[in-house]
C-alpha positions as CSV (number, residue, x, y, z in Angstrom):
1,X,-29.4,-215.6,103.5
2,X,-27.0,-215.8,106.6
3,X,-28.5,-217.9,109.5
4,X,-27.8,-217.2,113.3
5,X,-24.1,-217.9,113.5
6,X,-23.7,-219.8,110.1
7,X,-24.1,-219.0,106.4
8,X,-26.7,-220.7,104.3
9,X,-24.1,-222.1,101.9
10,X,-22.0,-223.5,105.1
11,X,-25.4,-225.3,106.3
12,X,-26.1,-226.8,103.0
13,X,-22.7,-228.0,102.9
14,X,-23.0,-229.4,106.4
15,X,-26.1,-231.5,105.2
16,X,-24.2,-232.9,102.2
17,X,-21.2,-233.7,104.3
18,X,-23.3,-235.9,106.8
19,X,-23.1,-236.7,110.4
20,X,-19.4,-236.6,111.1
21,X,-19.2,-232.9,111.6
22,X,-21.3,-232.4,114.7
23,X,-22.6,-234.3,117.7
24,X,-26.1,-234.9,118.8
25,X,-28.3,-231.7,119.6
26,X,-25.5,-229.3,118.3
27,X,-27.3,-226.1,116.8
28,X,-26.2,-226.2,113.1
29,X,-28.7,-223.3,111.8
30,X,-32.0,-221.3,112.3
31,X,-33.9,-218.8,110.4
32,X,-37.2,-217.1,111.0
33,X,-40.3,-218.7,110.4
34,X,-42.7,-216.6,107.8
35,X,-45.4,-214.5,108.8
36,X,-45.7,-213.1,112.4
37,X,-46.8,-215.2,115.2
38,X,-48.7,-218.2,116.3
39,X,-47.5,-221.4,114.0
40,X,-48.3,-224.9,114.8
41,X,-46.8,-228.1,113.5
42,X,-43.9,-228.6,111.5
43,X,-43.3,-231.6,108.5
44,X,-40.5,-232.1,106.3
45,X,-39.6,-233.9,102.9
46,X,-36.5,-233.6,100.9
47,X,-37.0,-230.0,99.7
48,X,-39.5,-228.3,102.0
49,X,-40.7,-227.4,105.1
50,X,-44.5,-227.3,106.0
51,X,-46.0,-225.2,108.8
52,X,-49.6,-223.9,109.9
53,X,-49.8,-220.1,110.4
54,X,-52.7,-219.7,112.6
55,X,-52.6,-215.9,112.4
56,X,-53.3,-215.4,108.8
57,X,-56.7,-214.0,108.0
58,X,-59.7,-216.2,106.6
59,X,-57.9,-219.3,105.3
60,X,-55.1,-220.0,107.9
61,X,-52.6,-221.0,105.2
62,X,-50.2,-223.8,105.2
63,X,-46.6,-222.1,104.5
64,X,-43.9,-223.7,102.6
65,X,-40.2,-222.7,103.4
66,X,-37.1,-224.1,101.6
67,X,-35.7,-226.7,104.0
68,X,-31.9,-225.7,103.8
69,X,-32.4,-221.8,103.3
70,X,-35.7,-221.1,105.0
71,X,-36.7,-218.8,102.1
72,X,-40.6,-218.7,101.6
73,X,-41.9,-220.7,98.9
74,X,-45.7,-220.0,99.0
75,X,-48.8,-221.0,100.7
76,X,-52.2,-222.7,100.5
77,X,-55.7,-223.0,102.4
78,X,-55.8,-225.3,105.2
79,X,-57.0,-228.8,104.6
80,X,-59.5,-228.3,107.7
81,X,-60.8,-225.2,106.1
82,X,-64.8,-226.3,105.4
83,X,-64.2,-229.7,107.2
84,X,-64.2,-228.5,110.6
85,X,-66.1,-225.0,110.5
86,X,-65.1,-222.3,112.8
87,X,-62.2,-224.2,114.4
88,X,-59.8,-224.7,111.3
89,X,-57.5,-222.6,113.3
90,X,-57.1,-225.4,116.0
91,X,-54.3,-226.9,113.8
92,X,-51.7,-228.8,115.9
93,X,-49.5,-231.4,114.8
94,X,-48.0,-232.1,111.3
95,X,-46.1,-235.0,109.5
96,X,-44.9,-235.8,106.2
97,X,-45.7,-239.1,104.5
98,X,-43.5,-240.2,101.4
99,X,-45.2,-240.0,98.3
100,X,-46.3,-236.3,98.6
101,X,-48.7,-236.4,101.6
102,X,-49.1,-234.6,104.8
103,X,-50.9,-235.7,108.1
104,X,-52.2,-233.2,110.4
105,X,-54.1,-233.0,113.8
106,X,-57.2,-230.6,114.9
107,X,-57.6,-230.6,118.6
108,X,-60.9,-229.0,118.7
109,X,-62.7,-232.1,116.9
110,X,-59.8,-234.8,117.8
111,X,-59.3,-235.7,114.2
112,X,-56.6,-236.5,111.7
113,X,-56.8,-235.4,108.3
114,X,-54.4,-236.5,105.2
115,X,-54.0,-233.9,102.4
116,X,-51.4,-233.4,99.5
117,X,-48.2,-231.4,100.4
118,X,-48.4,-229.5,97.0
119,X,-51.7,-227.9,97.5
120,X,-53.5,-228.9,100.6
121,X,-56.4,-231.1,98.7
122,X,-58.1,-232.8,101.3
123,X,-57.9,-236.5,101.0
124,X,-59.1,-238.4,104.2
125,X,-59.8,-238.0,108.0
126,X,-60.2,-240.1,111.1
127,X,-60.9,-239.4,114.6
128,X,-58.9,-240.5,117.6
129,X,-61.8,-241.1,120.0
130,X,-59.9,-239.2,122.6
131,X,-62.5,-236.3,123.2
132,X,-61.7,-233.3,125.4
133,X,-59.1,-231.8,122.8
134,X,-56.3,-234.3,123.5
135,X,-55.1,-234.9,120.0
136,X,-52.0,-232.6,119.6
137,X,-48.7,-234.1,118.0
138,X,-48.4,-236.6,115.1
139,X,-45.7,-238.3,113.3
140,X,-46.3,-240.8,110.4
141,X,-44.0,-243.8,110.8
142,X,-42.8,-244.2,107.2
143,X,-41.6,-247.6,106.6
144,X,-38.4,-246.1,104.7
145,X,-37.3,-242.8,103.2
146,X,-38.9,-242.0,99.8
147,X,-41.7,-244.2,100.1
148,X,-45.5,-244.0,100.7
149,X,-45.8,-247.3,102.8
150,X,-46.7,-246.5,106.6
151,X,-46.2,-248.9,109.9
152,X,-48.7,-246.4,111.7
153,X,-48.8,-243.3,113.6
154,X,-48.0,-241.7,116.7
155,X,-50.1,-239.0,118.3
156,X,-49.1,-237.1,121.5
157,X,-51.1,-235.9,124.4
158,X,-49.8,-232.4,125.2
159,X,-51.8,-232.2,128.6
160,X,-51.3,-234.5,131.4
161,X,-51.1,-237.7,131.7
162,X,-48.8,-236.9,128.5
163,X,-49.3,-239.9,126.9
164,X,-47.7,-241.2,123.3
165,X,-50.5,-243.1,121.6
166,X,-49.8,-245.5,118.9
167,X,-52.4,-246.1,116.0
168,X,-52.3,-248.6,113.4
169,X,-52.4,-247.2,109.7
170,X,-56.3,-247.4,109.5
171,X,-56.7,-245.2,112.6
172,X,-57.1,-248.0,115.3
173,X,-55.6,-247.4,118.6
174,X,-53.0,-250.2,119.3
175,X,-50.9,-249.1,122.5
176,X,-49.6,-246.0,124.4
177,X,-46.5,-245.1,126.3
178,X,-45.6,-242.5,128.8
179,X,-44.2,-239.3,126.7
180,X,-43.8,-235.5,127.7
181,X,-45.5,-232.4,127.1
182,X,-45.2,-232.6,123.2
183,X,-47.1,-230.3,121.1
184,X,-45.7,-232.3,118.0
185,X,-43.8,-235.2,117.2
186,X,-41.5,-236.3,114.3
187,X,-40.5,-239.6,112.9
188,X,-37.0,-240.4,112.1
189,X,-37.1,-243.0,109.5
190,X,-33.0,-243.3,109.7
191,X,-32.9,-244.1,113.4
192,X,-36.5,-245.6,113.4
193,X,-37.3,-243.1,116.7
194,X,-40.0,-240.7,117.6
195,X,-38.9,-237.3,118.6
196,X,-40.7,-235.1,120.8
197,X,-39.9,-231.2,122.0
198,X,-41.0,-231.0,125.4
199,X,-42.6,-227.3,125.8
200,X,-42.3,-227.3,129.5
201,X,-38.7,-228.5,130.1
202,X,-37.0,-227.3,126.9
203,X,-35.7,-230.9,126.2
204,X,-35.9,-233.2,123.1
205,X,-36.7,-236.6,123.8
206,X,-35.9,-239.8,121.4
207,X,-38.1,-242.9,121.9
208,X,-38.5,-246.2,120.0
209,X,-41.7,-247.0,118.6
210,X,-42.5,-249.0,121.8
211,X,-41.6,-246.1,124.2
212,X,-37.9,-246.9,125.2
213,X,-36.4,-243.4,125.8
214,X,-33.0,-243.5,123.9
215,X,-31.6,-239.8,123.8
216,X,-32.5,-236.6,125.1
217,X,-30.9,-233.1,125.1
218,X,-31.7,-229.3,125.2
219,X,-33.5,-227.8,122.5
220,X,-34.0,-224.8,124.3
221,X,-31.0,-222.2,123.1
222,X,-31.7,-219.2,125.3
223,X,-34.2,-218.7,128.3
224,X,-36.5,-216.6,126.4
225,X,-37.3,-219.4,123.9
226,X,-40.7,-221.3,124.5
227,X,-43.5,-223.1,123.1
228,X,-41.8,-225.7,120.5
229,X,-44.9,-226.1,118.8
230,X,-43.6,-227.8,115.9
231,X,-41.0,-230.6,115.1
232,X,-39.8,-232.6,111.9
233,X,-36.8,-234.6,111.2
234,X,-35.0,-235.1,107.9
235,X,-31.7,-237.0,107.4
236,X,-29.4,-235.9,110.3
237,X,-31.3,-233.0,111.5
238,X,-34.2,-232.3,113.6
239,X,-36.2,-228.8,113.0
240,X,-37.8,-227.4,116.1
241,X,-40.3,-224.6,115.4
242,X,-40.7,-222.2,118.4
243,X,-43.6,-219.9,118.8
244,X,-43.0,-217.3,121.5
245,X,-44.0,-214.1,119.4
246,X,-41.3,-211.7,117.8
247,X,-38.3,-212.2,117.6
248,X,-38.5,-215.8,118.8
249,X,-40.7,-217.1,115.8
250,X,-37.9,-219.2,114.6
251,X,-36.9,-222.4,113.1
252,X,-33.9,-224.3,114.9
253,X,-31.9,-226.8,113.0
254,X,-30.2,-229.4,115.3
255,X,-27.7,-232.0,114.4
256,X,-29.7,-235.4,115.1
257,X,-28.6,-238.7,114.4
258,X,-28.0,-241.8,116.7
259,X,-26.0,-244.6,114.8
260,X,-26.8,-248.2,116.2
261,X,-29.7,-246.8,118.4
262,X,-32.4,-248.8,116.6
263,X,-34.1,-251.8,118.0
264,X,-33.0,-255.6,116.8
265,X,-36.4,-255.8,114.9
266,X,-35.8,-252.7,113.0
267,X,-32.1,-253.0,112.4
268,X,-32.1,-254.8,109.2
269,X,-34.4,-252.4,107.4
270,X,-32.7,-249.2,108.7
271,X,-29.2,-251.1,107.2
272,X,-31.3,-251.2,103.9
273,X,-31.4,-247.5,103.8
274,X,-27.7,-247.1,103.2
275,X,-27.0,-249.9,100.5
């Protein structure tokens, strides 16, 4: 497979080589999203990307894609199927939790659902309490890479006032900060940041978990690209899913790494990842 501007083998070698070959916000690769249009949410683990394809008939499947090549692996039924009758296509944000789980939001019911990444098996759910269809992007704040221990969740409110909300691991609202028009969020366990791709202005914003803005750069690689409805982070890369209709149903891969950007309270934990 050849990515736009770079061969897949080169992209894989860039991942192995690490952050020294690129700078923040550089476009590393891109590949078509599977299916036709209307993808929502994006999650990433060591091997795969996961996205929800809402135009698929009947079961509205979750699509699994190889993270380093973009090749289609398989799909399974949405965890909202049967849990939210008639509105299981109102799927929005997705986030991976170490141990093999995905958290996803349904804005029609303002709920968060946990399911198995391997087959979509429903595990649990809780409500945000927002009402008025305000539950959009989500990131599960993993304590460190490769573990299932969580520190909490962030959930974005796509419409005004565009807050990003902090939730405890049990689903209790803790605090919030001013965000952007983010339809999805990504947790950067390496830098301990919340990444948000603004749908309206074409920029990516990196926040600390308390809302301090630490980075921003443009994700819109050409004027016709709109609707960043999915975002995920793994290693030194941010994956941005755009769903503007063909030919712009793409996943764009950007270099995304900020050495020393973490707050003092989390610095020791992040250093431990590199021992």
